[in-house]
Structures are given as structure tokens and as C-alpha cells.
C-alpha positions as CSV (number, residue, x, y, z in Angstrom):
1,D,-0.1,0.1,-0.2
2,R,1.4,3.5,-1.1
3,E,1.5,5.7,1.8
4,Q,3.2,9.3,0.8
5,S,5.8,10.8,-1.9
6,V,9.0,11.1,-0.2
7,G,11.3,11.9,-3.2
8,E,11.3,13.1,-6.9
9,G,14.4,12.6,-9.4
10,A,14.9,13.3,-12.7
11,Y,13.0,10.6,-14.1
12,S,11.4,9.0,-11.1
13,K,9.3,9.5,-8.1
14,V,9.4,7.4,-4.7
15,F,7.3,6.5,-2.5
16,K,6.9,5.1,1.1
17,A,4.7,1.7,1.2
18,T,4.0,-0.8,3.5
19,T,4.1,-4.7,2.2
20,R,0.4,-6.3,2.3
21,D,2.3,-9.3,4.1
22,K,-0.3,-9.1,7.5
23,N,2.3,-11.5,9.4
24,N,5.5,-9.5,8.4
25,P,4.6,-6.5,6.8
26,E,7.3,-4.3,5.7
27,T,8.2,-0.5,5.2
28,V,9.9,-0.2,1.7
29,A,10.4,2.7,-0.8
30,L,8.4,2.2,-4.5
31,K,10.8,4.2,-7.2
32,E,8.2,4.8,-9.9
33,I,9.5,5.3,-13.4
34,S,7.7,6.3,-16.1
35,K,7.9,4.3,-19.5
36,Q,8.7,7.4,-21.3
37,Y,12.0,7.3,-19.9
38,T,13.0,3.8,-19.8
39,D,15.4,4.3,-22.9
40,H,17.3,6.5,-20.6
41,M,20.6,5.4,-20.5
42,N,21.0,5.8,-16.8
43,F,17.8,4.0,-15.9
44,Q,18.5,0.8,-17.9
45,Q,22.5,1.1,-16.0
46,E,20.5,1.0,-12.8
47,I,18.4,-1.7,-13.2
48,E,21.2,-3.9,-14.9
49,A,23.2,-3.3,-11.9
50,M,20.7,-3.6,-9.1
51,L,19.7,-7.2,-10.9
52,Y,23.1,-8.2,-11.0
53,I,24.1,-7.1,-7.5
54,Q,20.5,-8.8,-6.2
55,Q,21.8,-12.1,-8.1
56,K,25.2,-12.2,-6.2
57,G,23.6,-12.0,-2.5
58,G,23.2,-8.4,-1.9
59,H,25.1,-6.6,0.7
60,P,24.0,-5.2,4.0
61,H,25.4,-1.3,3.2
62,L,24.2,-1.5,-0.4
63,M,20.3,-0.1,-1.4
64,G,18.6,-3.7,-1.9
65,L,16.2,-4.9,-4.8
66,H,13.2,-6.7,-3.4
67,E,11.3,-6.9,-6.6
68,H,10.5,-4.9,-9.7
69,F,7.2,-5.0,-11.9
70,E,5.4,-3.1,-14.5
71,T,2.0,-1.2,-14.6
72,K,0.6,0.3,-17.6
73,D,2.5,3.3,-17.7
74,S,5.4,2.7,-15.2
75,Y,7.8,0.4,-14.3
76,I,7.6,-0.3,-10.3
77,L,11.4,-1.1,-8.3
78,V,10.9,-2.2,-4.8
79,L,13.3,-1.2,-2.9
80,D,14.9,-0.7,0.8
81,F,13.1,2.0,2.5
82,I,16.1,4.5,4.0
83,Q,14.4,7.1,6.2
84,G,17.7,9.1,7.6
85,G,18.0,10.9,4.3
86,E,21.4,11.9,2.5
87,L,24.5,12.0,4.3
88,F,24.9,15.2,2.3
89,D,21.9,16.7,4.2
90,H,23.2,15.7,7.4
91,L,26.6,17.7,6.7
92,I,24.2,20.4,5.5
93,E,22.2,20.4,8.4
94,M,24.9,19.3,11.5
95,G,28.4,20.4,9.9
96,A,31.3,18.1,10.6
97,Y,31.0,14.3,12.0
98,S,33.4,13.3,14.8
99,E,36.4,11.0,13.8
100,L,34.7,8.0,15.7
101,D,31.4,8.3,13.7
102,A,33.0,9.5,10.2
103,S,35.5,6.2,10.6
104,R,32.6,3.7,11.1
105,I,30.5,5.4,8.6
106,V,33.4,5.1,6.0
107,R,33.8,2.0,7.0
108,E,30.5,0.9,6.3
109,V,30.8,2.5,2.5
110,A,34.2,0.7,2.0
111,S,32.6,-2.8,2.8
112,A,30.1,-1.7,0.1
113,L,32.5,-0.8,-2.6
114,N,34.6,-3.9,-1.7
115,F,31.4,-6.2,-2.7
116,L,31.0,-4.2,-6.0
117,H,34.2,-3.9,-7.0
118,G,34.7,-7.6,-6.3
119,I,31.6,-8.7,-8.1
120,G,33.2,-6.2,-11.2
121,V,31.1,-3.5,-11.0
122,V,32.2,0.5,-9.9
123,H,29.4,2.6,-8.6
124,A,30.9,5.8,-10.8
125,D,29.2,8.4,-8.9
126,M,29.9,8.2,-5.6
127,K,29.1,11.6,-3.4
128,P,27.4,12.4,0.2
129,E,23.9,12.3,-2.2
130,N,24.1,9.0,-2.5
131,V,24.9,7.7,0.7
132,L,21.7,7.0,2.5
133,L,21.6,6.8,6.2
134,S,19.0,4.8,8.4
135,T,18.6,7.4,11.0
136,S,19.8,11.3,11.8
137,R,21.3,10.0,15.0
138,R,25.2,10.1,14.0
139,G,26.1,7.3,16.5
140,D,24.2,4.5,15.3
141,A,23.1,5.5,11.7
142,V,23.7,2.5,9.1
143,V,24.7,3.4,5.6
144,K,22.9,2.2,2.3
145,V,25.0,3.2,-0.9
146,A,22.2,4.0,-3.5
147,D,21.9,5.3,-6.9
148,F,23.2,3.0,-9.7
149,G,22.1,4.7,-12.8
150,T,25.8,5.7,-13.7
151,A,27.6,2.0,-12.3
152,V,29.8,0.4,-14.7
153,F,30.4,-3.5,-15.5
154,V,34.5,-3.6,-15.1
155,G,34.5,-7.5,-14.8
156,S,37.3,-8.1,-17.7
157,P,41.1,-8.7,-17.0
158,L,41.6,-5.5,-18.2
159,V,40.0,-4.2,-15.2
160,N,43.5,-3.9,-13.4
161,E,45.7,-2.5,-16.0
162,D,47.0,0.9,-17.0
163,V,45.3,1.1,-20.6
164,A,45.0,4.5,-21.8
165,V,41.7,5.1,-24.1
166,E,41.7,6.8,-27.3
167,E,39.1,9.0,-28.1
168,G,36.7,7.4,-30.8
169,D,38.0,3.9,-29.9
170,D,34.9,1.8,-30.0
171,D,36.9,-1.5,-30.7
172,R,38.2,-1.4,-27.3
173,I,38.0,-4.8,-25.6
174,G,37.4,-4.0,-21.7
175,P,36.5,-1.4,-19.2
176,E,34.3,1.4,-20.3
177,P,36.2,4.6,-21.0
178,C,35.5,7.9,-18.7
179,Y,33.6,9.6,-21.0
180,G,32.9,12.3,-18.5
181,A,33.1,12.7,-14.6
182,P,29.1,12.4,-13.5
183,T,30.0,14.6,-10.8
184,P,33.7,16.4,-11.5
185,A,33.6,17.4,-7.8
186,Y,34.2,13.6,-6.5
187,S,36.2,12.2,-9.6
188,P,39.9,11.7,-10.1
189,P,42.0,13.7,-12.5
190,E,42.2,10.8,-14.7
191,C,38.9,10.6,-15.1
192,I,38.5,14.4,-15.9
193,L,40.9,14.2,-18.1
194,L,39.8,11.3,-19.8
195,T,43.0,9.4,-19.5
196,T,42.2,5.9,-18.3
197,P,39.0,3.8,-18.4
198,I,36.6,3.7,-15.3
199,Q,38.2,1.5,-12.6
200,P,37.3,0.7,-8.8
201,S,40.0,3.7,-8.0
202,M,37.6,6.5,-8.9
203,D,35.3,5.0,-6.4
204,M,38.1,5.3,-3.8
205,W,39.3,8.8,-4.8
206,A,35.7,9.8,-4.3
207,V,35.5,8.2,-0.8
208,G,38.6,10.2,0.0
209,V,37.0,13.5,-1.0
210,I,33.9,12.6,1.0
211,L,35.8,11.8,4.2
212,F,37.8,14.9,3.8
213,I,34.5,16.8,3.9
214,M,33.2,14.6,7.1
215,L,35.9,15.4,9.5
216,T,36.2,19.3,7.6
217,G,33.1,20.2,6.9
218,C,34.4,21.6,3.6
219,H,35.4,20.2,0.0
220,P,39.3,19.9,-0.2
221,Y,38.6,21.7,-3.9
222,D,36.2,23.8,-2.8
223,V,37.3,25.2,0.7
224,S,35.1,28.4,0.4
225,G,32.3,26.9,-1.0
226,E,31.8,29.1,-4.2
227,S,33.8,27.8,-7.0
228,T,32.3,26.5,-10.0
229,D,32.6,23.2,-11.5
230,E,34.9,24.3,-13.8
231,E,37.4,25.7,-11.4
232,I,37.3,22.8,-9.1
233,E,37.7,20.6,-12.1
234,D,41.0,22.7,-12.6
235,R,42.3,22.1,-9.2
236,I,41.8,18.5,-9.6
237,K,43.2,18.2,-13.0
238,D,46.8,20.6,-11.4
């Protein structure tokens, strides 16, 4: 039973809902995607990644897909319901974390990424907005990494090789090149410069930036909080 809207994205709406199992009702999130957007690359990547994660057994710190189905006009994903909101909002509202709380949160994020990388998937857009927390209480919030719309499969022997990507090289076998950083402020220089394929190190760079923000309350390449994306990119490339 759908209860209330809890969010809206570029091509979807998210509702809080309760399953109809009378013996064990469960609060879940319904992500409703209009079929007019289902040819969007981000939607296709998210579905493929979440089904693959589910097939591999899932992970306690990754957003879980319970089931999926379709109506006449929409596709519906039944997901974990995470009521604490985004790490981004917590940082805006309450500022920097203590070292103790930050270390625990980052350990859970790292555990989720270790699982993803182990099954050959790079999240490719790690940032505070995609780290969800189970509660607003910092002492016991549990992490769920979300949003797999830019996830990339890199389960190739080339994933650990330093292979430069030539522009327009569509015959290359191996991981996807960085055709543009989804969120430049959390992307490593090689991704902004388009010099190497997407690989797990991209996620780990982003986690380092996230940790810096959690401990200091500011971005390492935008300490004033007033820089443009272009200015941040230039600092990262330098």
C-alpha cells in the first residue's frame, strides 16, 4: 500500500509504502519510473546493476532491490526504505562529523564498495547525496549506498591494467572509458582528463573526498564553497 511521496528525481518518483503481508508487514520504498524515460541510459544501467547485485546476494550496505514489476505506464522498483536521508543533508544541517562517527560510516561505505568491486562493478558516482543513512542520529546510523544509474561493469582482465583510452576507440575490449565525470567534484584527475578507463580507484578517490568533507565540513577543492564546477575541475587536474 502506497503511503506518501518521499522524493522525486529526474525520471522517477519515490513513495513510502507498506507490504500487504499481514504477518510481517514491511516498510519499503517504491521507485516509479515513467515508461517514457525507460530508454534513458541511467535507468537501464540502474536496473541492470541492481539485478546483478541481487543475483550476487546483495550487501547490507547497498540499497537492496526486493522486486520489480510494471504497470501500463510505469516500471516499479521495490527497494529498501531508508528514512534517515542523505549524508549530504546531514552535513549541511549538522556540519562535520567526529572522527569516531566518520570512521564508522566510511568503513561501511568501504565494505559496500569492496563487495561491488569484487563482483566487477564500479559505482562511478560516489558522493554524499548517494550515501543514505538509516537514521538522523549520528551514533548509530547505518549506511546504504544508493543510485546505480552510472554504474559500470568492469569485470574484464583489463580492469587492473593501465590502459589509455583513445578518443573514438569503439573497438576496445575492456572497461568503459571515462567519457565525462558524472560529478566532477568527486572524480579523480584521470577521469576528468579522459586518460584511463573507469576502474575501482575512481570510487576510492571519491570516498577520500567524502571523508575529508565529513571531518572538516568543506570540500578539499572548494574550501570556500563558492567555486564553479570548472574551477574545481581545474584544481583537481592540477
